[in-house]
C-alpha positions in Angstrom: 40.1 24.0 26.9 38.9 22.4 23.7 41.6 24.2 21.7 44.2 22.9 24.1 42.8 19.4 23.9 42.8 19.5 20.0 46.4 20.7 20.0 47.3 17.7 22.1 45.8 15.4 19.4 48.0 16.8 16.6 50.3 13.9 15.4 54.0 14.4 15.8 54.4 13.8 12.0 52.0 16.6 11.3 49.0 16.9 9.0 48.8 17.4 5.3 48.0 20.9 4.1 44.4 20.0 3.4 44.0 18.2 6.8 45.5 21.2 8.5 42.7 23.3 7.0 40.2 20.9 8.5 42.0 21.0 11.9 42.0 24.8 12.0 38.4 25.0 10.9 37.3 22.7 13.7 39.5 24.6 16.2 38.1 28.0 15.2 34.5 26.9 14.9 34.0 24.5 17.9 30.3 24.9 18.2 29.7 24.5 14.5 32.0 21.5 14.4 30.1 20.0 17.3 26.8 20.0 15.5 27.5 20.1 11.7 27.8 17.1 9.4 30.9 16.2 7.5 29.8 18.0 4.4 29.4 21.3 6.2 32.9 21.0 7.7 34.4 20.1 4.3 32.7 23.1 2.8 33.9 25.5 5.5 37.5 24.1 5.1 37.4 24.0 1.3 38.2 20.3 1.1 36.3 17.2 0.1 34.5 15.0 2.7 37.1 12.3 2.6 39.8 14.7 3.8 37.7 15.5 6.9 37.4 11.8 7.6 41.2 11.3 7.1 41.9 14.2 9.4 39.8 12.7 12.1 41.6 9.4 11.7 45.0 11.1 11.9 43.9 12.6 15.2 43.3 9.1 16.5 39.5 8.6 15.9 37.7 6.0 13.8 36.2 8.8 11.7 34.3 12.1 11.8 31.3 10.9 13.8 33.4 9.7 16.8 35.5 12.9 16.7 32.4 15.0 16.5 30.8 13.2 19.4 33.9 13.9 21.5 33.8 17.5 20.5 30.2 17.9 21.4 30.5 16.2 24.7 33.5 18.5 25.6 31.6 21.6 24.3 28.6 20.8 26.6 31.1 20.3 29.5 32.4 23.8 29.1 29.1 25.6 29.3 26.9 26.0 32.3 23.7 24.1 33.0 21.7 27.2 32.2 23.6 27.6 28.9 22.9 24.0 28.1 19.2 24.7 28.5 19.5 27.7 26.1 21.5 25.5 23.7 18.6 23.1 23.4 15.8 25.6 23.6 13.6 25.8 20.4 10.0 26.2 19.5 8.3 22.9 19.0 4.9 21.4 19.0 6.1 17.9 19.7 8.8 17.9 22.4 8.2 14.3 23.3 8.7 13.2 19.7 11.7 15.4 19.6 13.2 13.6 22.5 12.4 10.2 21.0 14.1 11.2 17.7 17.1 12.6 19.5 17.5 9.3 21.4 17.1 7.4 18.2 20.1 9.4 16.9 22.0 8.6 20.2 21.4 4.9 19.7 22.5 5.1 16.1 25.7 6.9 17.1 26.4 4.4 19.9 26.8 1.8 17.1 29.9 3.8 16.1 31.2 5.0 19.4 31.1 1.7 21.3 34.1 -0.3 20.1 33.1 -3.9 19.4 36.3 -5.3 20.9 35.9 -3.2 24.0 32.3 -4.4 24.3 33.4 -8.0 24.2 36.1 -7.4 26.7 33.6 -5.7 29.0 31.2 -8.7 28.8 34.0 -11.1 29.5 35.2 -9.1 32.6 31.7 -8.7 34.0 30.9 -12.3 33.3 34.0 -13.5 35.2 33.5 -11.3 38.2 33.4 -12.8 41.7 31.7 -9.6 43.0 30.3 -6.7 41.0 30.2 -3.2 42.5 28.0 -0.9 40.3 28.5 2.9 40.7 26.2 5.6 39.4 24.9 8.8 41.0 22.1 11.2 40.2 20.2 10.4 37.1 23.0 8.0 36.1 21.9 5.8 39.0 19.1 4.8 36.7 21.0 2.5 34.3 23.3 1.5 37.2 20.2 0.3 39.2 18.9 -1.6 36.2 22.3 -3.4 35.8 22.7 -4.2 39.4 19.2 -5.5 39.8 19.2 -7.7 36.7 22.7 -9.0 37.4 21.6 -10.1 40.8 18.5 -11.7 39.4 20.8 -13.8 37.2 22.7 -15.0 40.3 25.7 -12.6 40.2 26.9 -11.0 43.4 26.0 -7.5 42.4 26.0 -4.5 44.7 24.7 -1.0 43.8 26.3 2.0 45.4 24.7 5.3 44.5 25.1 7.3 47.7 28.7 8.2 47.7 30.7 9.4 50.8 31.4 6.8 53.5 29.0 4.3 51.9 31.1 4.4 48.7 34.4 4.1 50.7 33.1 1.1 52.6 32.0 -0.6 49.3 35.3 0.0 47.6 37.3 -1.1 50.7 35.9 -4.7 50.2 37.2 -5.1 46.7 40.1 -7.2 45.6 41.4 -9.4 42.7 38.6 -11.1 40.8 36.1 -8.2 41.5 34.9 -5.8 38.9 33.5 -2.2 39.2 31.0 -1.0 36.6 31.2 2.8 36.7 28.4 4.8 35.0 29.5 8.4 34.7 29.0 10.3 31.5 28.9 14.2 31.3 30.9 15.8 34.1 33.3 13.3 35.9 32.6 13.0 39.6 35.8 13.3 41.7 34.8 10.6 44.3 33.9 8.1 41.6 37.2 8.7 39.8 38.9 8.2 43.2 36.9 5.0 43.8 37.9 3.6 40.4 41.6 4.3 41.2 41.3 2.7 44.6 39.5 -0.4 43.1 42.3 -0.9 40.5 45.0 -0.5 43.2 43.2 -3.3 45.2 43.4 -5.5 42.1 39.8 -5.1 40.9 39.1 -4.3 37.2 37.0 -1.3 36.2 34.5 -1.2 33.3 33.1 2.2 32.6 30.4 3.9 30.6 31.1 7.5 29.8 30.7 9.8 26.8 34.3 11.0 26.4 36.8 8.7 24.6 39.8 10.7 25.9 38.2 11.8 29.2 39.1 11.1 32.9 36.6 8.3 33.3 38.0 6.3 30.4 41.5 7.0 31.6 40.9 5.3 35.0 39.2 2.3 33.4 40.5 -1.1 32.2 37.6 -1.2 29.7 36.0 2.0 28.7 32.7 2.1 26.7 31.9 5.4 25.0 28.1 6.1 24.8 26.3 9.3 23.6 24.3 11.0 26.4 23.2 14.3 25.1 19.6 15.1 25.9 17.1 17.6 24.5 17.2 19.9 27.6 19.6 20.8 30.4 19.8 17.1 31.4 21.6 14.2 29.9 19.8 11.2 28.3 20.5 7.7 29.6 18.6 5.9 26.8 21.6 4.8 24.8 23.5 4.0 28.1 20.6 1.7 29.2 20.6 0.0 25.8 24.3 -0.8 26.3 23.6 -2.0 29.8 21.0 -4.4 28.4 23.6 -5.7 25.9 26.1 -6.3 28.7 23.6 -8.2 30.7 22.6 -10.3 27.7 26.3 -11.2 27.2 26.7 -12.1 30.9 23.6 -14.3 30.8 25.1 -16.2 27.8 28.3 -16.7 29.7 26.6 -18.3 32.7 23.4 -20.0 31.4 23.1 -22.7 34.1 23.6 -20.1 36.9 21.1 -17.8 35.3 18.5 -20.6 34.9 18.8 -21.7 38.5 18.8 -18.1 39.8 15.6 -17.3 37.8 13.9 -20.4 39.1 14.7 -19.2 42.7 13.5 -15.7 42.0 10.2 -17.0 40.6 9.7 -19.2 43.6 10.2 -16.1 45.8 7.7 -14.1 43.6 5.1 -16.8 44.2 5.8 -17.1 47.9 5.6 -13.3 48.4 2.6 -12.9 46.0 4.7 -10.2 44.3 2.7 -9.7 41.1 -1.0 -9.2 40.8 -1.7 -11.5 37.8 -5.5 -11.5 38.3 -7.7 -14.4 39.4 -5.8 -17.7 39.4 -8.3 -20.0 41.0 -5.7 -21.3 43.5 -3.8 -20.2 46.6 -2.4 -16.8 46.7 0.9 -16.5 44.8 0.3 -19.8 42.9 
């Protein structure tokens, strides 16, 4: 599947002989290309590093890191969950620190994979939404929940739908022009979420998505796709970089509606006090004061 996908990226005008060597090296050594740096690919192809970068750009990517990220995401899609576990298995005496370092790399790479213009377009679309439907299932419901909760706290009409099935159908049926769907679906695309995105767009709503494939099905059904690394250190994906992007979107939305946010936060804080939500220790006054 990766070979077929790569062939589809080949420009109609062709590649230079040196770029062709890079292309064939990547095609024949998919696992190596998914994890090696640009110097290793250049050495294997017998070219300099700049040729690897130019080849990636000729294939439609901003550079080698973004092409490699797409390769790795597609490679992990093609192997089973058990094989993913084996792929990441290694002897270590600091697995927690390994996970932190890995997510630091995901965050660094996100600075390259998340297009700045697309990020601004996403903030604008979400900030203008009359109603926000936030979709995420399984572990990806985590960042979706964070987004929906904080958007509602800022006064947005935000609804989380993480259950699927008839619940998802009902939520999508209420969408129309002026509404926006935020779809969080990296790794393997979920059929019903793709169908929900198509239905939302047919109804006139816009779709902002967070996935890890620039040329994948989720990006293709979106008005504004954001590409974020999600590879973890075991059989599961990591949502750390995705959550960081979610916080950035929320910060942009707050800045676009400062008065609404201020009023909403004041109301939320009154509710906290009335419900005695937080245990802040002795206050010397009435409960919830």
